[in-house]
C-alpha positions as CSV (number, residue, x, y, z in Angstrom):
1,M,11.7,-31.9,43.1
2,V,13.4,-28.5,43.0
3,C,14.7,-29.1,39.5
4,Y,11.2,-30.1,38.3
5,L,9.7,-26.9,39.7
6,L,12.4,-24.8,38.1
7,H,11.7,-26.4,34.8
8,I,7.9,-25.6,35.1
9,V,8.8,-22.0,36.0
10,T,11.2,-21.4,33.1
11,F,9.3,-23.3,30.3
12,P,6.8,-20.4,29.6
13,H,9.8,-18.1,29.2
14,Q,11.4,-20.5,26.7
15,L,8.2,-20.5,24.8
16,N,8.1,-16.7,24.7
17,E,11.7,-16.7,23.4
18,M,10.8,-19.2,20.7
19,G,7.8,-17.1,19.6
20,K,9.9,-14.0,19.5
21,S,12.4,-15.7,17.3
22,M,9.7,-16.9,14.9
23,E,8.3,-13.4,14.7
24,T,11.7,-12.0,13.5
25,D,12.5,-14.8,11.2
26,M,10.4,-13.6,8.2
27,D,12.4,-14.1,5.0
28,N,13.4,-10.9,3.1
29,A,12.2,-12.3,-0.2
30,F,8.8,-12.8,1.4
31,I,8.7,-9.3,2.6
32,L,9.7,-7.9,-0.8
33,S,7.0,-9.9,-2.5
34,H,4.5,-7.7,-0.6
35,V,6.2,-4.4,-1.5
36,D,5.0,-1.9,-4.2
37,H,8.5,-0.5,-4.9
38,T,7.7,3.2,-5.1
39,L,9.2,6.3,-6.6
40,L,6.7,9.2,-6.7
41,A,9.1,12.1,-6.1
42,A,8.4,15.2,-8.2
43,A,12.0,15.3,-9.5
44,A,12.3,11.6,-10.4
45,T,14.2,11.2,-13.7
46,Q,14.0,8.5,-16.4
47,E,17.2,7.1,-15.0
48,D,15.7,6.9,-11.5
49,I,12.7,5.1,-12.8
50,E,14.8,2.6,-14.7
51,K,16.9,1.9,-11.6
52,L,13.7,1.3,-9.7
53,C,12.3,-1.1,-12.3
54,G,15.6,-3.0,-12.3
55,E,15.5,-3.4,-8.6
56,A,11.9,-4.6,-8.7
57,I,12.8,-7.3,-11.2
58,E,16.0,-8.3,-9.3
59,Y,14.3,-8.5,-5.9
60,K,10.9,-9.7,-7.2
61,T,8.8,-7.0,-5.5
62,A,5.0,-7.1,-6.0
63,S,5.1,-4.1,-8.3
64,V,6.7,-0.8,-9.1
65,C,4.6,2.3,-8.3
66,I,5.6,5.2,-10.5
67,P,4.2,8.5,-11.8
68,P,1.8,8.2,-14.8
69,H,4.3,10.1,-17.0
70,Y,6.7,7.1,-16.8
71,V,4.3,4.2,-17.3
72,K,4.5,3.9,-21.1
73,S,8.4,3.9,-21.1
74,A,8.5,1.5,-18.2
75,R,6.1,-0.9,-20.0
76,E,8.1,-0.7,-23.3
77,A,11.3,-1.4,-21.5
78,H,9.9,-4.2,-19.2
79,P,6.9,-6.0,-20.8
80,G,6.5,-8.4,-18.0
81,L,6.8,-6.0,-15.1
82,N,3.8,-5.4,-12.8
83,I,3.3,-1.6,-13.0
84,C,1.2,0.5,-10.6
85,T,0.6,4.2,-11.0
86,V,-1.3,6.9,-9.1
87,I,-4.4,8.9,-10.0
88,G,-5.6,12.1,-8.3
89,F,-2.3,12.1,-6.5
90,P,-1.6,13.2,-3.8
91,L,-4.5,15.5,-2.9
92,G,-7.4,13.7,-4.5
93,Y,-9.5,16.6,-5.5
94,D,-9.7,16.2,-9.2
95,V,-13.3,15.7,-10.4
96,I,-14.4,12.3,-11.4
97,S,-14.3,13.0,-15.2
98,V,-10.6,14.0,-14.9
99,K,-9.7,10.9,-12.9
100,A,-11.6,8.7,-15.4
101,V,-9.5,10.1,-18.3
102,A,-6.4,9.7,-16.3
103,V,-7.2,6.0,-15.6
104,H,-8.0,5.3,-19.2
105,T,-4.6,6.9,-20.2
106,A,-2.7,4.9,-17.6
107,L,-4.2,1.6,-18.7
108,E,-3.6,2.4,-22.3
109,S,0.0,3.2,-21.4
110,G,0.4,-0.2,-19.7
111,A,-0.5,0.1,-16.1
112,N,-1.7,-3.1,-14.3
113,E,-2.7,-1.5,-11.1
114,I,-4.1,1.9,-10.1
115,D,-3.7,3.6,-6.7
116,M,-6.4,6.4,-6.6
117,V,-6.8,9.1,-4.0
118,I,-10.3,9.8,-3.0
119,N,-11.8,13.3,-2.9
120,I,-11.1,14.1,0.7
121,A,-13.2,17.3,0.4
122,D,-16.3,15.1,-0.3
123,V,-15.5,13.1,2.9
124,K,-15.2,16.2,5.0
125,N,-18.5,17.5,3.5
126,K,-20.1,14.1,4.2
127,E,-20.8,13.6,0.5
128,F,-20.3,9.9,0.9
129,A,-22.5,9.1,-2.1
130,A,-20.1,11.1,-4.3
131,I,-17.2,8.9,-3.0
132,M,-19.2,5.8,-3.8
133,T,-19.8,7.0,-7.3
134,E,-16.1,8.0,-7.8
135,V,-14.8,4.6,-6.7
136,S,-17.4,2.6,-8.5
137,V,-16.9,4.5,-11.8
138,L,-13.1,4.0,-11.7
139,K,-13.4,0.3,-10.8
140,Q,-15.8,-0.2,-13.7
141,I,-13.1,1.3,-16.0
142,I,-10.3,-0.7,-14.5
143,G,-12.3,-4.0,-14.6
144,S,-10.3,-7.0,-13.6
145,R,-7.2,-5.1,-13.0
146,V,-6.3,-3.9,-9.4
147,L,-7.8,-0.8,-7.9
148,K,-6.3,0.5,-4.6
149,V,-8.2,3.3,-2.8
150,I,-6.1,5.8,-0.8
151,I,-8.1,7.4,1.9
152,E,-5.3,9.4,3.5
153,T,-6.1,8.4,7.1
154,C,-4.1,11.3,8.7
155,Y,-6.9,13.7,7.7
156,L,-9.8,11.5,8.9
157,N,-11.6,10.7,12.1
158,E,-12.7,7.2,13.0
159,E,-16.3,7.6,11.9
160,E,-15.1,8.8,8.4
161,K,-12.6,5.9,8.2
162,I,-15.3,3.3,9.0
163,A,-17.7,4.9,6.4
164,L,-15.0,4.6,3.8
165,C,-14.3,1.0,4.6
166,K,-17.9,0.2,3.8
167,I,-17.9,2.4,0.6
168,I,-14.7,0.7,-0.7
169,T,-16.2,-2.7,0.0
170,D,-19.5,-1.9,-1.7
171,A,-17.9,-0.3,-4.7
172,G,-15.9,-3.4,-5.5
173,A,-12.4,-2.0,-5.0
174,D,-9.6,-4.4,-4.4
175,Y,-7.6,-2.6,-1.7
176,I,-8.0,0.1,0.9
177,K,-4.7,2.0,1.3
178,T,-3.8,4.1,4.3
179,S,-1.8,7.0,2.9
180,T,-0.1,8.8,0.0
181,G,3.1,9.4,2.0
182,F,2.7,13.1,1.3
183,G,0.3,13.8,4.1
184,T,0.9,14.7,7.7
185,A,1.3,11.0,8.8
186,G,1.5,7.6,7.3
187,A,0.4,4.1,8.2
188,T,-0.4,3.1,11.8
189,M,-1.3,-0.2,13.3
190,A,-4.4,1.3,14.8
191,D,-5.7,2.0,11.3
192,I,-4.9,-1.4,10.1
193,E,-6.9,-3.0,12.9
194,L,-9.8,-0.6,12.2
195,F,-9.7,-1.6,8.5
196,K,-9.8,-5.3,9.4
197,A,-12.8,-4.8,11.6
198,N,-14.8,-2.9,8.9
199,I,-13.9,-4.0,5.4
200,G,-15.5,-6.9,3.5
201,P,-13.8,-10.2,2.8
202,N,-12.8,-9.3,-0.7
203,V,-10.9,-6.1,0.2
204,K,-7.2,-6.3,1.0
205,I,-5.1,-3.8,2.9
206,K,-2.1,-1.7,1.7
207,A,-0.1,0.1,4.4
208,A,1.9,3.0,3.1
209,G,3.8,6.1,4.3
210,G,6.5,6.2,6.8
211,I,7.5,2.5,6.7
212,R,11.3,2.8,7.0
213,A,12.4,-0.2,9.2
214,R,12.4,-4.0,8.7
215,E,10.5,-4.6,11.9
216,E,7.7,-2.2,10.7
217,M,7.4,-4.2,7.5
218,V,7.2,-7.5,9.4
219,A,4.6,-6.1,11.8
220,F,2.3,-4.8,9.0
221,I,2.5,-8.1,7.1
222,E,1.8,-10.1,10.3
223,A,-1.2,-7.7,11.0
224,G,-2.7,-8.8,7.6
225,C,-1.4,-6.2,5.0
226,S,-1.1,-7.8,1.6
227,R,0.9,-4.8,0.2
228,L,3.3,-2.3,1.6
229,G,4.0,1.0,-0.2
230,T,7.5,2.2,0.4
231,S,10.6,3.5,-1.4
232,S,12.9,2.1,1.3
233,A,12.4,-1.6,1.4
234,V,15.1,-2.7,-1.1
235,K,17.6,-0.4,0.6
236,I,16.7,-1.6,4.1
237,L,16.7,-5.2,3.3
238,T,20.0,-5.1,1.4
239,G,21.9,-3.3,4.1
240,G,21.2,0.4,3.2
241,S,19.4,3.1,5.1
242,A,15.8,4.4,4.6
243,E,15.0,7.4,2.5
244,G,11.8,9.1,1.3
245,Y,8.3,7.6,1.1
């Protein structure tokens, strides 16, 4: 009888240990398939970008995310590579016409995906109709290709974040993205949960900024993020240490 009772007491603990093991058992290749392998440093060289692209191909990351300046050469060197670039980066305050020209140029150069930064000044001035116009216009230019909208959560309050979730949904964008990695803070789990509660079913989530540990990558993917923006994933998952974005 004593043995039976002991078994009943310890069984929930065993279940918890099994669950913990399953949580940490996410395959590195699966994690990397969610990563936009990123290099957006101001001093990035052609050699740096080529190294990034080679790593993306070797480790099968979701994409490379690189400055617009390097999109054309990356496309010429790697015709089959999924290339993402940034528009209005990192502060977002270019006017719509400038962002539109930049998007056209990026697509003509060979970009498959665009990560745009919203005009944060419009958010702070409660000019939400302007944000709707901005995202809608750029998505119309991009068409079936992928548009990710960076809202830079570190500068926003909850009300503003919720309003942007609705705008991004209604404008037809493909992703809402937390951060540029150049602001005062990066992705947080609280913001991912807020996004999930307020975006539409056709909008995916990209967590970016400050993701520098394997357990953080696992946690964001388990929370529902389809993409992770980081420059550190390949290093971390191949035994190196985190640096940068």
